Structure formats: structure tokens, C-alpha cells
C-alpha positions in Angstrom: 123.2 154.8 -119.9 121.3 157.0 -117.3 118.5 157.6 -119.3 118.0 153.6 -119.9 118.1 152.5 -116.9 115.7 155.5 -115.9 113.5 154.4 -118.3 113.5 150.5 -117.3 112.7 152.1 -114.0 109.7 154.1 -114.7 108.0 151.2 -116.5 108.3 149.2 -113.5 106.9 151.5 -111.5 104.0 152.1 -114.1 103.4 148.3 -113.6 103.3 147.9 -110.3 100.8 151.1 -109.3 98.4 149.9 -112.2 98.3 147.0 -110.3 96.5 148.2 -107.2 95.9 144.9 -105.5 99.5 144.1 -105.8 100.3 147.2 -104.7 98.2 147.4 -101.5 98.9 143.9 -100.8 103.0 144.8 -100.7 102.4 147.0 -98.1 99.8 145.5 -96.2 101.3 142.1 -96.2 104.7 142.9 -94.2 101.9 144.2 -91.2 99.8 140.9 -91.3 102.8 139.2 -91.2 104.4 140.8 -87.9 101.4 140.4 -86.3 100.8 136.8 -86.8 104.0 135.7 -86.2 104.9 138.3 -83.7 102.4 136.8 -81.4 101.9 133.3 -82.6 106.1 132.2 -82.6 106.1 132.9 -78.8 108.3 130.5 -76.8 107.6 131.8 -73.5 105.2 129.3 -72.3 102.9 130.5 -69.7 100.1 129.1 -67.3 100.7 125.7 -68.0 97.3 123.8 -67.3 97.9 121.7 -64.1 95.6 118.9 -62.5 96.4 118.4 -59.0 95.8 114.9 -56.8 96.1 116.1 -53.4 96.1 113.0 -51.5 97.1 114.7 -48.1 95.1 117.5 -47.9 97.2 119.2 -45.0 98.3 122.6 -45.0 101.7 121.7 -45.7 100.2 120.4 -49.6 98.2 123.5 -49.7 101.4 125.5 -49.7 102.8 123.7 -52.3 100.2 124.2 -54.5 100.0 128.0 -53.5 103.3 128.1 -54.7 102.5 126.8 -58.3 99.9 129.1 -58.8 101.7 132.1 -57.4 104.0 131.2 -60.0 102.7 132.5 -63.5 104.0 129.4 -65.3 101.3 127.2 -64.2 97.4 127.5 -63.8 96.0 124.7 -61.4 92.8 124.2 -63.6 91.7 120.4 -62.4 91.9 118.8 -58.8 90.8 115.7 -58.9 91.1 112.3 -56.3 93.0 109.5 -58.6 95.8 109.2 -60.8 93.8 107.6 -63.3 92.1 111.0 -63.9 95.1 112.7 -64.6 96.2 110.3 -67.0 92.6 110.8 -68.6 93.1 114.7 -68.8 96.0 114.7 -70.1 96.0 112.3 -72.5 92.6 114.1 -74.0 95.2 117.4 -74.3 93.1 119.2 -71.4 95.7 119.3 -69.0 99.7 119.4 -69.8 101.1 118.8 -66.6 99.9 116.6 -63.3 101.0 116.8 -59.5 100.6 114.3 -57.1 101.0 114.8 -53.9 101.1 111.5 -51.7 99.6 110.9 -48.1 101.6 111.3 -45.2 103.4 114.5 -47.2 102.6 117.0 -44.3 103.7 114.4 -41.7 106.9 113.5 -43.3 108.0 117.1 -43.6 106.9 117.8 -39.9 109.0 114.9 -38.6 111.9 116.8 -40.6 111.8 113.9 -43.1 112.3 114.2 -46.9 109.1 114.1 -48.5 108.2 113.3 -52.3 105.6 114.5 -54.9 105.1 113.1 -58.1 105.1 115.8 -61.5 104.1 113.9 -64.4 104.7 115.8 -68.2 102.9 115.5 -72.0 106.2 115.1 -73.5 104.6 115.3 -77.3 104.9 119.4 -77.2 108.4 119.2 -76.2 109.1 123.1 -75.8 106.2 123.0 -73.2 107.8 119.8 -71.8 111.1 121.2 -71.1 109.4 124.4 -69.8 107.5 123.2 -67.6 109.9 120.6 -66.1 112.2 123.4 -65.7 109.6 125.0 -64.0 108.5 122.5 -61.6 111.8 122.1 -60.6 112.7 125.5 -59.9 109.5 126.0 -57.6 110.1 122.4 -55.7 114.2 123.6 -55.0 112.7 127.3 -53.8 109.7 125.6 -51.7 112.5 123.0 -50.3 115.2 126.1 -49.7 112.5 127.6 -47.6 111.2 125.2 -45.5 114.8 124.2 -44.6 114.9 127.7 -43.3 111.8 127.6 -41.2 113.3 124.1 -40.0 116.7 125.6 -38.8 114.5 128.8 -37.6 112.6 126.6 -35.4 115.7 125.6 -33.7 116.9 129.1 -33.5 119.7 128.9 -35.9 117.3 130.7 -38.8 120.2 133.3 -39.0 123.0 130.4 -39.5 121.7 129.6 -42.9 123.8 129.9 -45.7 123.6 128.7 -49.4 127.0 127.2 -50.0 127.3 128.5 -53.6 126.1 131.9 -54.7 125.2 132.3 -58.4 125.6 136.0 -59.4 123.4 136.1 -63.3 123.2 139.1 -65.4 121.6 138.8 -68.5 122.4 141.3 -71.1 120.6 142.8 -74.4 117.2 141.1 -73.7 117.0 141.4 -69.4 113.3 139.8 -69.2 114.3 136.9 -72.0 111.1 138.1 -73.8 110.9 135.8 -77.1 109.2 139.1 -79.4 112.9 140.8 -79.0 114.3 138.0 -81.0 111.4 137.4 -83.1 110.2 140.6 -84.2 113.7 142.1 -85.8 113.8 138.5 -87.3 110.8 139.2 -89.3 112.5 142.2 -91.0 114.6 139.5 -93.0 111.7 137.3 -93.6 109.4 139.7 -94.7 111.9 141.4 -97.1 112.7 137.9 -98.3 109.2 137.0 -99.1 108.0 140.1 -100.6 111.5 140.7 -102.5 111.3 136.5 -104.1 107.6 137.1 -104.6 107.5 140.6 -106.5 110.3 140.0 -108.7 110.2 136.4 -109.9 107.4 137.5 -112.5 109.2 140.4 -113.3 110.9 138.9 -116.9 108.0 136.5 -116.6 105.0 138.8 -116.9 107.1 140.8 -119.7 106.9 137.2 -121.8 103.3 136.7 -120.8 101.9 140.1 -122.0 104.1 140.0 -125.0 105.7 143.1 -123.9 109.3 141.4 -123.9 109.5 142.3 -127.6 110.0 145.9 -126.8 112.5 145.2 -124.7 114.2 143.3 -127.3 114.3 146.4 -129.9 115.7 148.2 -127.5 119.3 149.0 -126.9 119.2 147.8 -123.2 121.6 145.7 -121.8 121.3 142.8 -119.3 122.4 144.4 -116.3 120.6 147.6 -117.1 117.5 145.7 -117.0 118.4 143.5 -114.0 119.0 147.2 -112.2 115.9 148.7 -113.4 113.9 146.0 -112.5 115.1 145.6 -109.1 115.1 149.5 -108.3 110.9 150.2 -107.9 111.1 147.3 -105.3 113.9 148.4 -103.0 112.0 151.3 -102.4 108.9 149.0 -101.2 111.3 147.2 -99.5 112.5 150.4 -97.4 109.1 151.3 -96.4 108.4 147.6 -95.4 111.3 148.0 -93.0 110.4 151.1 -91.6 106.8 149.5 -91.2 108.1 146.7 -89.0 110.5 148.6 -87.0 107.2 151.2 -86.0 105.3 148.2 -85.3 107.2 146.2 -83.5 108.3 148.9 -81.3 104.5 150.6 -80.4 103.1 147.1 -80.0 105.7 144.6 -79.0 107.8 147.1 -77.3 110.8 146.0 -78.9 114.2 148.0 -78.1 116.1 150.1 -80.9 119.7 149.9 -79.7 121.9 150.2 -82.4 121.9 152.6 -85.3 118.7 152.8 -87.7 120.6 153.9 -90.8 123.4 151.5 -90.5 120.6 148.9 -90.7 118.8 150.4 -93.6 122.4 150.6 -95.4 122.6 146.5 -94.6 119.4 146.0 -95.4 119.9 147.1 -98.7 122.8 145.1 -99.3 120.3 142.0 -98.4 117.7 143.3 -100.8 119.6 143.4 -103.3 120.8 139.7 -102.8 117.3 138.8 -102.2 116.0 140.8 -105.6 118.6 139.7 -107.6 117.2 136.0 -106.6 114.2 136.5 -108.0 115.1 138.2 -111.1 117.3 135.2 -111.6 114.2 132.3 -111.1 112.0 134.9 -113.2 114.3 134.7 -116.1 114.6 131.1 -115.4 111.0 130.5 -115.3 108.5 130.1 -118.4 105.1 131.1 -116.2 104.3 133.4 -113.4 102.8 130.1 -111.4 106.1 128.4 -112.1 108.1 131.2 -110.9 105.5 131.5 -107.6 106.1 127.6 -107.3 110.1 128.2 -107.2 110.2 130.9 -104.8 108.2 129.6 -102.1 110.4 126.1 -102.8 113.4 128.6 -102.4 111.6 130.2 -99.4 111.3 127.2 -97.2 114.7 126.2 -96.6 115.2 129.6 -96.0 112.9 129.8 -92.6 114.3 126.6 -91.6 117.9 126.7 -92.1 118.8 130.4 -91.2 118.6 130.5 -87.7 114.7 132.2 -87.8 112.9 129.3 -85.7 115.6 126.9 -84.5 119.4 127.7 -83.7 122.2 127.0 -85.9 124.3 125.4 -83.7 122.0 122.6 -82.8 121.5 121.4 -86.1 123.5 118.8 -87.8 127.0 119.7 -89.1 125.7 119.1 -92.3 122.9 121.1 -92.5 124.8 123.9 -90.4 127.0 123.7 -93.6 124.3 124.0 -96.0 123.1 127.0 -93.9 126.0 129.3 -95.3 124.2 129.0 -98.8 121.0 130.8 -97.5 121.3 135.0 -97.8 119.1 135.3 -95.1 121.2 133.6 -92.5 123.6 136.3 -92.8 121.2 139.0 -92.4 119.4 137.7 -89.6 122.8 138.0 -87.5 123.3 141.5 -88.9 119.5 142.6 -87.9 119.4 141.0 -84.7 122.9 142.3 -83.4 121.9 145.8 -84.8 118.5 145.7 -83.0 119.0 144.2 -79.9 122.9 144.4 -79.2 123.4 147.7 -80.9 126.7 146.5 -82.2 128.4 148.1 -84.9 129.9 147.6 -88.5 133.2 146.6 -86.8 131.3 143.5 -85.3 129.7 142.3 -88.4 131.9 142.2 -91.2 131.9 138.3 -91.6 127.9 139.3 -92.7 128.5 141.8 -94.8 131.3 140.3 -97.0 129.1 136.9 -96.7 125.8 139.1 -98.0 128.3 141.0 -100.6 129.6 137.5 -102.5 126.1 136.8 -102.7 125.2 140.3 -104.3 127.8 139.9 -106.7 127.1 136.4 -108.0 123.8 136.3 -108.2 122.7 139.8 -109.8 125.9 138.7 -112.1 123.6 135.6 -113.2 120.8 137.2 -113.5 122.4 139.5 -115.8 123.8 136.9 -118.0 120.6 134.7 -117.3 118.7 137.2 -119.4 118.4 137.0 -123.1 117.3 139.7 -125.5 115.2 136.9 -127.4 111.8 135.3 -126.9 113.4 131.5 -126.2 
């Protein structure tokens, strides 16, 4: 058995090495995907373009604008004279938000009364709008508190100001709330899934198209041995991909590694067995390499959108949350984020490990039974 298995592994390795373009692509593509998604898939919204109408032009209005400039959430790009101009710039997409300071703003504050300002948003991009709205409210509240303290100080009561509620906050695992820390570890799962499906989904089909499957038919090799032999060389490539992503993520994105690398590699191997088995199952079903590629991509899309990579599963409708349990990427994203960011051990990941184990057994068994030593 060992000799037959080694022969299949050696044969598949020769195919991989001879196809130098694919081999090079398999090592370069993870880095390219990491760079593109690591920088592009960023939910940290900064420097939102702001257009301002200052109809008061008082020291108080200028102080308010300075408060918006001081925060890195906004960038004052336009100073205009009318609200119609704000609507025009936001409609063109040149600005994402507008601040309107009405006449008499400074006089209202000097008189000790409440003053209002207007803030309008482009809601066509909800992520930017939500961040801008929260930031504007935070800046406004901070400025209001500052003015209240100044008024009490003017009366000689500045030391008497006490906030009625003091909320002590502490952020664990990602204190600076850097989105790259959340996205980059998940890219390990995306890259492994993408690589394993694309590379292995054509494995059996390639044998059939090249006419070399007849050589397998006349050999005494079993279906399970063929599946394992086909998978093994790609596991080695996948391990190299993991190391690449971890190193580049640490160097470029400063992603910390708080858990055990060995545990991550061990559980990544379990995930790879599952994904490589799915790729081989696709390969046994498809009749051409083109059909295998299309099927693999068709399987990739729901994994990306329903496994919690871009969107939190808790925010999805209940039916989609249920469907997400049928994608192994869901379990691995919890594992990789837990190990890399939280530094948890195997004791906290048993549900996900059991889920991946069940997937691996089912998929590899299905791929083995699907393979038939015949030309049909």
C-alpha cells in the first residue's frame, strides 16, 4: 500500500513540477491576494471628504471646524457659500459629508444658549455613512462638553463639573481596532480554499483529458489511495502558502501571532484535507477542466460571502446562518482568528475541530467512492 501511495504522490508531484507556470502561480498568487485584499478589504474609514458652509464666520464656528480637522476621520476639502453647493458636491461624489454652520451660531453660545449645526451625509455607501455619522456625533459631544466646562469655569465653577456617567472601556485582542488584524488571518482560509479547489479540481479531469487515466485503470491501486496520493503534494504547497501569509502579514500589516503556530498548522492541515477532498470530488464529477474550474468557482462564492469573511454571520437572516454551517470555511475562520488574535488553545476550538473532522471524513469518502476505474 505504501509503495502504491508513494507512486501516485510521485506521479502527481512530477505533473506539478513540469507545469512550471502553475507551480509559480501557486506560490505567487497567495501573496498577490494577501496584498490586494489586505489593503482593499479595509473597514477603517478615515479622511472622509467634508464640504463646509460656514454662514457664521465667528471664532466659535472656526473652533468647531478645527475640532473636525483635528480628528482624522474628516478632511475639509471644500469651503462653499450655499447649501445648494453642498448638495451638488455630494451628488457628484466629490464629498461624502457636509457641515452647515448657521448664522448666529457664535452668538447663541456666547449667550449661554444651545446652538445647532447641520450635518448631511451621502448614504449611498452605508459603511462610510455609518462611520461618518458616529464620528460627527462623537466630535459634537466632545465639543459640547468642552463648551460646558468653559461656561462653568467662567462662573468660577469649573472644578465642580462631574460627568454623571463614567464608562471605563477596554478593548481586548485588537486594542486599536485595526481591521487588517481581523481580515489578514482570515485570508489564510480564503487562500487555502481558493488554491486547493482550483489546483485539485482538475486533477482527475486532467488524467482523463490527457488519456493517462488508462494507466491508472490497469494498476491495482484503490480509489482511496488515489485520492490520498493526489491530495498529498498539494498539502505541501498549501503549508508553504500558510507560512508565506503569516510572514507577509506580520511584516506588512503588523498582525500579531498570539497563539501556537504548530496548532494553527495542525488545524490548517485538517481544513486542507476537507478542501482538497472537495476539489477532488469536483474533479471526479466534471468531464472537462473548464467544467471543473467553473464548478470550483461556483462553490467558492457562497463560502466567501456566507462564512463570515466579509459580513458577520450574526447579522445574516436565520436561514443563511443555517446554510453557513455547510461550508467548512466558517469553522476555519473561527479557528484561525481565535489562534492568531486571541491566542486560544484547542480547548476553545473543539466544536470547529469536530465540524471540520466530519466534513473531511464525508468529503474524502465521497471522492473515493465517486472515482471509478473506468473510462465512463
